[in-house]
C-alpha positions as CSV (number, residue, x, y, z in Angstrom):
1,M,15.3,25.5,-18.0
2,L,13.7,24.7,-21.4
3,T,14.9,25.8,-24.7
4,S,12.6,27.3,-27.4
5,K,12.8,24.1,-29.4
6,Q,11.8,22.0,-26.3
7,R,8.9,24.4,-25.5
8,A,7.7,24.1,-29.1
9,Y,7.8,20.3,-28.9
10,L,6.0,20.2,-25.5
11,R,3.3,22.7,-26.9
12,S,2.7,20.2,-29.8
13,L,2.2,17.4,-27.3
14,A,-0.1,19.5,-25.1
15,V,-2.6,20.1,-27.9
16,N,-4.0,16.5,-27.4
17,E,-4.0,16.7,-23.6
18,D,-7.2,17.3,-21.6
19,T,-7.5,20.2,-19.1
20,I,-7.2,18.5,-15.7
21,L,-6.3,21.4,-13.4
22,M,-8.7,24.2,-12.6
23,V,-7.9,27.4,-10.5
24,G,-11.1,29.1,-9.3
25,K,-12.3,31.6,-6.7
26,S,-10.3,29.9,-3.9
27,G,-7.1,30.7,-5.8
28,M,-4.2,28.4,-4.9
29,S,-5.8,25.9,-2.7
30,P,-3.9,22.9,-1.3
31,E,-5.7,20.6,-3.7
32,V,-4.1,22.5,-6.6
33,I,-0.7,22.0,-5.2
34,K,-1.4,18.2,-4.8
35,Q,-1.0,18.0,-8.6
36,R,2.6,17.3,-7.9
37,T,1.8,13.5,-8.0
38,T,-0.1,14.0,-11.3
39,L,2.9,15.8,-12.8
40,E,5.1,13.0,-11.6
41,K,2.9,10.4,-13.5
42,R,2.0,12.4,-16.6
43,E,5.0,14.9,-16.9
44,L,2.8,17.3,-18.9
45,I,-0.5,18.8,-17.6
46,K,-2.8,21.5,-18.9
47,G,-4.6,23.8,-16.6
48,R,-7.2,26.6,-16.7
49,V,-7.8,29.6,-14.6
50,L,-11.5,30.7,-14.2
51,V,-10.7,34.4,-14.8
52,E,-14.2,35.5,-13.8
53,T,-13.7,34.3,-10.2
54,S,-10.0,33.7,-9.7
55,P,-7.9,36.3,-7.8
56,L,-4.9,35.3,-9.9
57,S,-4.1,35.9,-13.6
58,P,-3.3,32.8,-15.6
59,R,0.4,33.8,-15.8
60,E,0.5,34.3,-12.0
61,A,-1.2,31.0,-11.3
62,A,1.0,29.0,-13.7
63,E,4.2,30.5,-12.3
64,D,3.1,29.9,-8.7
65,I,2.1,26.3,-9.3
66,A,5.4,25.7,-11.2
67,R,7.4,27.1,-8.4
68,Q,5.6,25.0,-5.7
69,T,5.7,21.8,-7.8
70,G,9.2,22.2,-9.2
71,S,7.9,22.2,-12.8
72,D,8.4,24.5,-15.8
73,V,5.8,26.7,-17.5
74,V,5.6,25.7,-21.1
75,Q,3.0,28.2,-22.2
76,V,0.2,30.5,-21.1
77,I,-2.5,31.3,-23.7
78,G,-5.6,33.1,-22.6
79,S,-6.9,31.4,-19.5
80,K,-5.0,28.1,-20.1
81,F,-1.5,27.1,-19.2
82,V,0.7,24.0,-19.7
83,L,3.2,22.7,-17.1
84,Y,6.0,20.2,-17.5
85,R,8.2,18.3,-15.1
86,K,10.5,15.5,-16.1
87,K,9.9,12.1,-14.5
88,K,12.8,11.0,-12.3
89,K,12.6,7.4,-13.2
90,D,11.9,6.2,-16.8
91,P,10.7,9.5,-18.4
92,K,8.0,9.1,-21.1
93,I,8.7,12.3,-22.9
94,V,12.1,12.7,-24.6
95,L,13.0,16.3,-25.2
96,P,14.9,17.4,-28.3
97,R,18.4,18.9,-27.6
């Protein structure tokens, strides 16, 4: 569980990240859930829901992906969301207390 200070710190880091995860008309496909390895390498990823075609809202998609990958939802703004999962070995991101 992230504190508000930790969320604010992760949001500031996410500004510079590229959107690498897209959820479209197929919804939660197995390819989307394969982002577990990407989360393991990067710790912080930004995703986008194509609201015109997706059966899920951005909040639903973010929470579903977070549940299936063991990550935390940092933020959901509009059609974009940010997920965080701490690396088990040698984490790159050090969260404030």
